[in-house]
Every structure is written in structure tokens, then in C-alpha cells.
MDTraj code that builds the backbone (N, CA, C; nanometers):
import mdtraj as md
import numpy as np

residues = "GLN VAL GLN LEU VAL GLU SER GLY GLY GLY LEU VAL GLN ALA GLY ALA SER LEU ARG LEU SER CYS VAL ALA SER GLY ARG THR PHE SER THR TYR THR MET ALA TRP PHE ARG GLN ALA PRO GLY LYS GLU ARG GLU PHE VAL ALA LYS ILE SER TRP PRO ASN GLY ASP SER THR ASN TYR ALA ASP SER VAL ARG GLY ARG PHE THR ILE ALA ARG ASP ASN ALA LYS ASN THR VAL TYR LEU GLN MET ASN GLY LEU LYS PRO GLU ASP THR ALA VAL TYR TYR CYS ALA ALA GLY ARG ASN TYR ARG THR ALA SER ASP GLY ARG GLY ILE ASP SER TRP GLY LYS GLY THR LEU VAL THR VAL SER SER".split()
xyz = np.array([
    [0.3567, -1.0766, 2.0796],
    [0.3605, -0.9672, 2.1752],
    [0.3799, -1.0217, 2.3154],
    [0.4253, -0.9328, 2.4036],
    [0.4387, -0.9671, 2.5443],
    [0.3462, -0.8777, 2.6253],
    [0.3066, -0.9259, 2.7414],
    [0.2295, -0.8444, 2.8352],
    [0.3259, -0.7885, 2.9374],
    [0.3098, -0.6614, 2.9695],
    [0.4039, -0.5907, 3.0553],
    [0.3316, -0.5338, 3.1767],
    [0.3907, -0.5514, 3.2937],
    [0.3322, -0.4998, 3.4168],
    [0.4389, -0.4225, 3.4937],
    [0.4142, -0.2935, 3.5128],
    [0.5076, -0.2070, 3.5843],
    [0.4752, -0.2018, 3.7331],
    [0.5765, -0.1707, 3.8120],
    [0.5593, -0.1488, 3.9554],
    [0.6719, -0.0595, 4.0045],
    [0.6559, -0.0089, 4.1272],
    [0.7633, 0.0679, 4.1894],
    [0.7404, 0.2174, 4.1967],
    [0.6325, 0.2646, 4.1376],
    [0.6053, 0.4069, 4.1457],
    [0.5632, 0.4491, 4.2852],
    [0.5567, 0.5789, 4.3063],
    [0.5148, 0.6291, 4.4364],
    [0.5387, 0.7771, 4.4500],
    [0.5191, 0.8267, 4.5716],
    [0.5392, 0.9675, 4.6032],
    [0.6694, 0.9830, 4.6799],
    [0.7591, 1.0670, 4.6276],
    [0.8870, 1.0901, 4.6923],
    [0.9185, 1.2394, 4.6905],
    [1.0156, 1.2782, 4.7710],
    [1.0604, 1.4167, 4.7705],
    [1.1720, 1.4358, 4.6679],
    [1.1896, 1.5576, 4.6269],
    [1.2972, 1.5902, 4.5333],
    [1.4309, 1.5442, 4.5896],
    [1.5128, 1.4861, 4.5016],
    [1.6430, 1.4343, 4.5421],
    [1.6430, 1.2872, 4.5770],
    [1.5261, 1.2302, 4.5952],
    [1.5163, 1.0889, 4.6329],
    [1.5376, 0.9982, 4.5123],
    [1.5382, 0.8686, 4.5410],
    [1.5552, 0.7669, 4.4364],
    [1.4368, 0.6715, 4.4372],
    [1.4089, 0.6156, 4.3201],
    [1.3093, 0.5103, 4.3039],
    [1.3608, 0.4124, 4.1999],
    [1.3187, 0.2883, 4.2120],
    [1.3480, 0.1903, 4.1086],
    [1.2174, 0.1329, 4.0571],
    [1.1935, 0.1528, 3.9299],
    [1.0775, 0.0943, 3.8654],
    [1.1142, -0.0427, 3.8085],
    [1.0174, -0.1328, 3.8113],
    [1.0352, -0.2653, 3.7544],
    [0.9247, -0.2915, 3.6539],
    [0.9555, -0.3719, 3.5563],
    [0.8564, -0.4120, 3.4557],
    [0.8787, -0.5596, 3.4258],
    [0.7782, -0.6392, 3.4564],
    [0.7860, -0.7828, 3.4325],
    [0.7095, -0.8170, 3.3057],
    [0.7731, -0.8945, 3.2193],
    [0.7120, -0.9340, 3.0927],
    [0.6700, -1.0801, 3.0965],
    [0.5586, -1.1083, 3.0324],
    [0.5144, -1.2465, 3.0198],
    [0.5838, -1.3123, 2.9018],
    [0.5783, -1.4437, 2.8961],
    [0.6284, -1.5145, 2.7796],
    [0.7747, -1.5512, 2.7878],
    [0.8188, -1.6280, 2.6877],
    [0.9543, -1.6803, 2.6860],
    [1.0436, -1.6109, 2.5861],
    [0.9977, -1.4982, 2.5312],
    [1.0754, -1.4305, 2.4276],
    [1.1283, -1.2957, 2.4733],
    [1.1300, -1.2731, 2.6033],
    [1.1702, -1.1422, 2.6567],
    [1.3062, -1.0993, 2.6039],
    [1.4001, -1.1928, 2.5988],
    [1.5362, -1.1569, 2.5603],
    [1.5487, -1.1130, 2.4149],
    [1.4454, -1.1337, 2.3357],
    [1.4496, -1.0938, 2.1946],
    [1.3925, -0.9542, 2.1713],
    [1.3512, -0.8881, 2.2779],
    [1.2905, -0.7559, 2.2666],
    [1.3826, -0.6449, 2.3127],
    [1.3864, -0.5363, 2.2369],
    [1.4327, -0.4100, 2.2914],
    [1.3306, -0.3640, 2.3952],
    [1.3790, -0.3184, 2.5075],
    [1.2904, -0.2693, 2.6131],
    [1.3133, -0.1199, 2.6349],
    [1.2061, -0.0512, 2.6693],
    [1.2153, 0.0936, 2.6838],
    [1.1225, 0.1428, 2.7937],
    [1.1510, 0.2628, 2.8383],
    [1.0632, 0.3341, 2.9305],
    [1.0241, 0.4674, 2.8653],
    [0.8974, 0.4993, 2.8776],
    [0.8440, 0.6282, 2.8364],
    [0.7730, 0.6886, 2.9570],
    [0.7402, 0.8162, 2.9487],
    [0.6623, 0.8791, 3.0542],
    [0.5688, 0.9827, 2.9959],
    [0.4625, 1.0088, 3.0694],
    [0.3667, 1.1105, 3.0289],
    [0.3279, 1.1932, 3.1502],
    [0.3641, 1.3187, 3.1463],
    [0.3298, 1.4116, 3.2530],
    [0.1905, 1.4686, 3.2282],
    [0.1259, 1.5174, 3.3329],
    [-0.0085, 1.5734, 3.3159],
    [-0.0110, 1.6836, 3.2111],
    [-0.1016, 1.6718, 3.1152],
    [-0.1169, 1.7738, 3.0132],
    [-0.0117, 1.7728, 2.9047],
    [0.0750, 1.6716, 2.9053],
    [0.1811, 1.6653, 2.8061],
    [0.1746, 1.5349, 2.7280],
    [0.2440, 1.5305, 2.6162],
    [0.2498, 1.4100, 2.5370],
    [0.3483, 1.3103, 2.5998],
    [0.3285, 1.1841, 2.5658],
    [0.4199, 1.0811, 2.6132],
    [0.5572, 1.1029, 2.5503],
    [0.6626, 1.0836, 2.6309],
    [0.7971, 1.1072, 2.5817],
    [0.8893, 0.9911, 2.6182],
    [0.9891, 0.9726, 2.5359],
    [1.0894, 0.8685, 2.5563],
    [1.1765, 0.9010, 2.6764],
    [1.2117, 0.7972, 2.7539],
    [1.2998, 0.8135, 2.8688],
    [1.4301, 0.7368, 2.8485],
    [1.4186, 0.6052, 2.8198],
    [1.5392, 0.5222, 2.8075],
    [1.5061, 0.3958, 2.7305],
    [1.6093, 0.3352, 2.6708],
    [1.5921, 0.2075, 2.6030],
    [1.7162, 0.1219, 2.6205],
    [1.6974, -0.0097, 2.6057],
    [1.8071, -0.1042, 2.6205],
    [1.7916, -0.2137, 2.5164],
    [1.9023, -0.2501, 2.4546],
    [1.8973, -0.3433, 2.3420],
    [1.8816, -0.4872, 2.3893],
    [1.8432, -0.5709, 2.2926],
    [1.8403, -0.7156, 2.3155],
    [1.9639, -0.7769, 2.2557],
    [2.0071, -0.8991, 2.2978],
    [1.9520, -0.9699, 2.4113],
    [2.0116, -0.9303, 2.5457],
    [2.1328, -0.8736, 2.5438],
    [2.2046, -0.8582, 2.6702],
    [2.2178, -0.7154, 2.7198],
    [2.1528, -0.6221, 2.6532],
    [2.1587, -0.4852, 2.6994],
    [2.2906, -0.4171, 2.6750],
    [2.3600, -0.4560, 2.5699],
    [2.4892, -0.3956, 2.5418],
    [2.4796, -0.2488, 2.5028],
    [2.3649, -0.2105, 2.4513],
    [2.3444, -0.0710, 2.4115],
    [2.2304, -0.0109, 2.4914],
    [2.2502, 0.1119, 2.5356],
    [2.1451, 0.1870, 2.6037],
    [2.1439, 0.3297, 2.5492],
    [2.0322, 0.3940, 2.5698],
    [2.0197, 0.5339, 2.5260],
    [1.9202, 0.6029, 2.6168],
    [1.9441, 0.7323, 2.6418],
    [1.8612, 0.8067, 2.7362],
    [1.8186, 0.9408, 2.6773],
    [1.7059, 0.9874, 2.7232],
    [1.6671, 1.1243, 2.6933],
    [1.7636, 1.2188, 2.7637],
    [1.7877, 1.3328, 2.7023],
    [1.8810, 1.4285, 2.7609],
    [1.8386, 1.4692, 2.9025],
    [1.7100, 1.4754, 2.9256],
    [1.6584, 1.5229, 3.0544],
    [1.6883, 1.4280, 3.1704],
    [1.7206, 1.3017, 3.1393],
    [1.7433, 1.2043, 3.2471],
    [1.8839, 1.1458, 3.2451],
    [1.9597, 1.1741, 3.1403],
    [2.0933, 1.1145, 3.1276],
    [2.1797, 1.1549, 3.2465],
    [2.2461, 1.0545, 3.3046],
    [2.3286, 1.0786, 3.4221],
    [2.2548, 1.0613, 3.5534],
    [2.1219, 1.0581, 3.5496],
    [2.0420, 1.0381, 3.6722],
    [1.9689, 0.9045, 3.6704],
    [1.9257, 0.8615, 3.5521],
    [1.8493, 0.7368, 3.5386],
    [1.9363, 0.6299, 3.4745],
    [1.9103, 0.5040, 3.5122],
    [1.9811, 0.3907, 3.4532],
    [1.8815, 0.2803, 3.4205],
    [1.8871, 0.2319, 3.2971],
    [1.8023, 0.1211, 3.2564],
    [1.8859, -0.0066, 3.2558],
    [1.8243, -0.1158, 3.2992],
    [1.8934, -0.2445, 3.3042],
    [1.7912, -0.3555, 3.2813],
    [1.8406, -0.4716, 3.2407],
    [1.7500, -0.5836, 3.2187],
    [1.8079, -0.7102, 3.2799],
    [1.7155, -0.7977, 3.3230],
    [1.7514, -0.9286, 3.3766],
    [1.6677, -1.0304, 3.2999],
    [1.7271, -1.0930, 3.1996],
    [1.6510, -1.1845, 3.1145],
    [1.6041, -1.3085, 3.1907],
    [1.6784, -1.3484, 3.2914],
    [1.6376, -1.4645, 3.3703],
    [1.5081, -1.4388, 3.4464],
    [1.4816, -1.3124, 3.4752],
    [1.3605, -1.2745, 3.5488],
    [1.2586, -1.2066, 3.4588],
    [1.2856, -1.1990, 3.3292],
    [1.1939, -1.1302, 3.2362],
    [1.1607, -0.9893, 3.2852],
    [1.2600, -0.9194, 3.3324],
    [1.2361, -0.7912, 3.3974],
    [1.3312, -0.6845, 3.3449],
    [1.2763, -0.5659, 3.3268],
    [1.3567, -0.4482, 3.2965],
    [1.3359, -0.3479, 3.4099],
    [1.4419, -0.2786, 3.4436],
    [1.4399, -0.1838, 3.5550],
    [1.4709, -0.0427, 3.5072],
    [1.4229, 0.0528, 3.5842],
    [1.4638, 0.1909, 3.5648],
    [1.5002, 0.2465, 3.7020],
    [1.6290, 0.2615, 3.7242],
    [1.6772, 0.3218, 3.8490],
    [1.6789, 0.4717, 3.8300],
    [1.6071, 0.5423, 3.9157],
    [1.5934, 0.6870, 3.9037],
    [1.6522, 0.7521, 4.0278],
    [1.7584, 0.8268, 4.0089],
    [1.8240, 0.8974, 4.1178],
    [1.8110, 1.0477, 4.0984],
    [1.8248, 1.1213, 4.2059],
    [1.8175, 1.2664, 4.1957],
    [1.6877, 1.3148, 4.1339],
    [1.5772, 1.2588, 4.1785],
    [1.4488, 1.2920, 4.1179],
    [1.4139, 1.4387, 4.1369],
    [1.3487, 1.4932, 4.0357],
    [1.3076, 1.6329, 4.0336],
    [1.1562, 1.6403, 4.0167],
    [1.0952, 1.7497, 4.0598],
    [0.9497, 1.7621, 4.0400],
    [0.9090, 1.7442, 3.8939],
    [0.9920, 1.7853, 3.8018],
    [0.9586, 1.7713, 3.6597],
    [0.9648, 1.6267, 3.6110],
    [1.0105, 1.5354, 3.6946],
    [1.0058, 1.3931, 3.6613],
    [0.8692, 1.3320, 3.6927],
    [0.7813, 1.4082, 3.7552],
    [0.6473, 1.3597, 3.7868],
    [0.5744, 1.3203, 3.6589],
    [0.5273, 1.1962, 3.6538],
    [0.4623, 1.1443, 3.5337],
    [0.4159, 1.0017, 3.5584],
    [0.3351, 0.9529, 3.4677],
    [0.3091, 0.8095, 3.4598],
    [0.4180, 0.7491, 3.3723],
    [0.4827, 0.6471, 3.4242],
    [0.5936, 0.5824, 3.3529],
    [0.5447, 0.4518, 3.2920],
    [0.5723, 0.4355, 3.1631],
    [0.5271, 0.3193, 3.0876],
    [0.6453, 0.2351, 3.0423],
    [0.6309, 0.1069, 3.0584],
    [0.7257, 0.0110, 3.0042],
    [0.6819, -0.0262, 2.8633],
    [0.7780, -0.0501, 2.7742],
    [0.7462, -0.0809, 2.6355],
    [0.8431, -0.1842, 2.5810],
    [0.7949, -0.2643, 2.4868],
    [0.8766, -0.3675, 2.4236],
    [0.8643, -0.3573, 2.2730],
    [0.9750, -0.3728, 2.2048],
    [0.9733, -0.3646, 2.0599],
    [1.0805, -0.4490, 1.9958],
    [1.0739, -0.4610, 1.8631],
    [1.1688, -0.5442, 1.7888],
    [1.2843, -0.4649, 1.7301],
    [1.2699, -0.3323, 1.7265],
    [1.3694, -0.2502, 1.6576],
    [1.4300, -0.1493, 1.7544],
    [1.5578, -0.1694, 1.7881],
    [1.6225, -0.0782, 1.8839],
    [1.6278, 0.0641, 1.8296],
    [1.6580, 0.0783, 1.7025],
    [1.6784, 0.2125, 1.6468],
    [1.5524, 0.2974, 1.6535],
    [1.4378, 0.2364, 1.6265],
    [1.3144, 0.3145, 1.6228],
    [1.2343, 0.3099, 1.7526],
    [1.2832, 0.2382, 1.8504],
    [1.2062, 0.2255, 1.9747],
    [1.1856, 0.3592, 2.0436],
    [1.2816, 0.4483, 2.0344],
    [1.2739, 0.5726, 2.1087],
    [1.1686, 0.6682, 2.0558],
    [1.1255, 0.6545, 1.9322],
    [1.0180, 0.7416, 1.8835],
    [0.8841, 0.6708, 1.8819],
    [0.8802, 0.5513, 1.9400],
    [0.7547, 0.4794, 1.9525],
    [0.7200, 0.3908, 1.8349],
    [0.7838, 0.4129, 1.7201],
    [0.7482, 0.3354, 1.6018],
    [0.7844, 0.1884, 1.6152],
    [0.8893, 0.1633, 1.6915],
    [0.9347, 0.0251, 1.7035],
    [0.8747, -0.0479, 1.8213],
    [0.7689, 0.0063, 1.8793],
    [0.7095, -0.0536, 1.9990],
    [0.5907, -0.1418, 1.9617],
    [0.5928, -0.2651, 2.0138],
    [0.4846, -0.3599, 1.9901],
    [0.3894, -0.3703, 2.1089],
    [0.4414, -0.3520, 2.2293],
    [0.3599, -0.3728, 2.3493],
    [0.3869, -0.2624, 2.4496],
    [0.2820, -0.2242, 2.5196],
    [0.2904, -0.1207, 2.6234],
    [0.2321, -0.1748, 2.7538],
    [0.2921, -0.1344, 2.8654],
    [0.2305, -0.1606, 2.9938],
    [0.1257, -0.0548, 3.0236],
    [0.0600, -0.0687, 3.1392],
    [-0.0460, 0.0257, 3.1762],
    [0.0067, 0.1451, 3.2539],
    [0.1306, 0.1379, 3.2979],
    [0.1927, 0.2523, 3.3618],
    [0.1936, 0.2479, 3.5129],
    [0.2882, 0.3204, 3.5707],
    [0.2974, 0.3377, 3.7153],
    [0.3281, 0.4845, 3.7415],
    [0.2605, 0.5409, 3.8411],
    [0.2692, 0.6841, 3.8669],
    [0.3864, 0.7160, 3.9592],
    [0.4667, 0.8123, 3.9158],
    [0.5751, 0.8667, 3.9967],
    [0.5445, 1.0140, 4.0238],
    [0.5406, 1.0497, 4.1512],
    [0.5155, 1.1881, 4.1901],
    [0.6315, 1.2367, 4.2747],
    [0.6914, 1.3473, 4.2323],
    [0.8060, 1.4031, 4.3032],
    [0.7656, 1.5399, 4.3581],
    [0.7684, 1.5527, 4.4886],
    [0.7309, 1.6791, 4.5521],
    [0.8551, 1.7648, 4.5755],
    [0.8339, 1.8952, 4.5740],
    [0.9461, 1.9888, 4.5912],
    [0.9690, 2.0222, 4.7371],
])
top = md.Topology()
chain = top.add_chain()
for i, resn in enumerate(residues, 1):
    res = top.add_residue(resn, chain, resSeq=i)
    for name in ("N", "CA", "C"):
        top.add_atom(name, md.element.get_by_symbol(name[0]), res)
traj = md.Trajectory(xyz[None], top)
């Protein structure tokens, strides 16, 4: 397993942009599918985006964020990013970084081995 630490959350107005970062420990980062999930107040955790290993040739997004969010990875820095543009109040949530071995099942959580503790994103209207 890897340890994951997220950063970059904050309070922004609707329409603004934020970039979340997630740094992973260990030397096996490039062998993991990486993903972002989020959990809004009173709601279940939901999939946001995922990126394949080793080079991120494949990505996938939730319909609610496709076209606004971009996931990317930098294996040299053991880091995965989530660029969020055109933020909406409904994007308000705690965002979690996740790592797994199976790209296909990562989006439903089954393929996830490690979770970060989350970073809060608040979007005001």
C-alpha cells in the first residue's frame, strides 16, 4: 500500500479554479491506478476521476465533472493532480485521493487499496 496526502482545497467562488494535489509515499507509485473521489455533506462518497498506470494513457470522469475537471499524474514526483475549472456550489465536498491496482474497478471503489484523509473544497454561490 501507499500513503496518500492531499492538499490544495479551499474556499472559492463559483466559476473559479482550484488544483488539488496528492503525494504518495513509496517507490511503486507508477504501478497504481490513481483516482479522486468526493463526499458532499449528507451524501455518499462518489467517484470523480481516475487515471491509469503507468503513464496515464487512460482517464475517465464522472459525468458531473467531465469537461471541467482534468486528472493528471507526475510519476517523477509521486503526485496526482485534479485541475478543477468552472467550479459550482454542487462541487462542494471533501475530496479524497485513492490508489488501486485495477483501473477497471477503481471507479466503484472495489479496486482501491489506499485512501487519503481528504481535503475540503467549498464553492460559494
